[in-house]
C-alpha positions in Angstrom: -70.9 -158.2 106.4 -71.7 -161.1 104.2 -73.5 -161.6 100.9 -77.3 -161.5 101.5 -80.0 -163.2 99.4 -83.3 -161.5 100.0 -86.9 -161.8 98.8 -88.7 -158.6 99.8 -92.2 -159.2 101.3 -94.0 -156.8 98.9 -93.0 -158.9 95.8 -94.3 -162.3 94.8 -92.2 -165.2 96.2 -89.7 -166.7 93.7 -91.2 -169.3 91.4 -88.0 -171.3 91.3 -84.5 -171.8 92.7 -83.6 -168.1 92.9 -83.7 -165.0 95.1 -85.1 -161.7 93.9 -82.2 -159.6 95.2 -78.6 -160.1 96.3 -76.5 -157.6 98.2 -72.8 -157.7 97.8 -70.8 -155.7 100.4 -67.9 -153.5 99.7 -64.6 -155.5 99.7 -66.1 -158.5 97.9 -64.0 -160.0 95.1 -66.2 -160.8 92.1 -65.6 -163.6 89.7 -67.3 -163.3 86.3 -67.7 -166.7 84.5 -68.3 -166.4 80.8 -71.2 -168.3 79.3 -70.5 -172.0 79.7 -71.9 -174.5 77.1 -72.1 -178.2 77.3 -68.7 -179.0 75.9 -66.7 -181.6 77.7 -63.0 -181.1 78.6 -62.1 -183.3 75.6 -64.0 -181.0 73.2 -67.0 -183.2 72.6 -70.6 -182.1 72.9 -73.3 -184.4 74.3 -76.4 -184.9 72.1 -79.1 -184.1 74.7 -79.9 -181.0 76.6 -79.9 -183.0 79.8 -76.3 -184.1 79.3 -75.3 -180.6 78.0 -76.9 -178.9 81.1 -75.0 -181.3 83.4 -71.8 -180.4 81.7 -72.5 -176.7 81.8 -73.0 -176.8 85.6 -70.0 -179.1 86.0 -67.9 -176.5 84.1 -69.2 -173.7 86.3 -68.3 -175.6 89.5 -64.8 -176.4 88.0 -64.2 -172.7 87.4 -65.4 -171.8 91.0 -63.1 -174.5 92.5 -60.1 -173.3 90.5 -60.6 -169.9 92.2 -61.2 -171.4 95.7 -65.0 -170.8 95.6 -68.0 -173.0 96.1 -71.4 -173.0 94.3 -72.8 -171.1 97.3 -70.6 -168.1 96.3 -72.7 -167.6 93.1 -74.6 -164.3 93.3 -76.1 -164.2 89.8 -76.9 -166.8 87.0 -78.1 -166.1 83.5 -79.4 -169.1 81.6 -80.0 -169.2 77.8 -81.9 -172.1 76.4 -82.8 -172.8 72.8 -86.6 -172.6 72.4 -88.3 -175.9 72.3 -85.7 -177.6 74.6 -86.5 -179.1 78.0 -86.1 -176.4 80.7 -86.8 -179.0 83.4 -83.6 -180.9 82.4 -81.6 -177.7 82.9 -83.3 -177.0 86.2 -82.5 -180.6 87.4 -78.8 -180.2 86.4 -78.6 -176.9 88.2 -80.1 -178.4 91.4 -77.7 -181.4 91.2 -74.6 -179.2 90.9 -75.6 -176.1 93.0 -77.9 -177.7 95.5 -80.5 -175.5 97.3 -78.5 -172.3 96.7 -80.7 -169.5 95.4 -78.7 -166.7 93.6 -80.4 -164.0 91.6 -81.3 -165.6 88.3 -82.6 -165.0 84.8 -83.6 -167.7 82.4 -84.6 -167.0 78.8 -85.5 -169.1 75.7 -83.7 -167.9 72.6 -83.8 -168.9 68.9 -80.3 -170.3 68.8 -76.8 -170.3 70.3 -73.6 -169.8 68.3 -73.2 -173.5 67.4 -76.3 -175.3 66.3 -75.5 -178.4 68.5 -75.5 -176.3 71.6 -78.8 -176.1 73.5 -78.0 -174.3 76.7 -75.5 -171.6 77.9 -75.1 -170.3 81.5 -73.0 -167.4 82.7 -72.3 -166.8 86.4 -71.1 -164.1 88.8 -69.7 -165.3 92.1 -68.5 -163.3 95.1 -66.0 -163.9 98.0 -66.4 -161.3 100.8 -63.1 -159.8 101.8 -61.3 -162.6 100.0 -59.3 -163.3 97.0 -61.3 -164.8 94.2 -58.3 -165.3 92.0 -55.6 -167.7 91.5 
């Protein structure tokens, strides 16, 4: 049995790159990725939300690869954006890094993140059926 991404017929179709439901079978290892912000490996933070979003998703992909997983293993994303920022820039970065994959997803605008220079934060849950999602 594999992870299934499903959009039930009695609910409106998704309005973006996500699925309404995801089923994860027993025996699936889950990897929980803490909220990633647009901080580069050298500790610097880009000035724009577009650059930060690109770094956020690059960070998520790096965590997945470290654990032997691909972006297609993501089952849930939660995205927090500072109100007034460009959500389309975040969406474009997500598509660049995750491709057409459609995990369950939530995106919300918030007043602020912990550091005032941060504009976007994304947390992820990934699954590897019957596998070992750990290093």
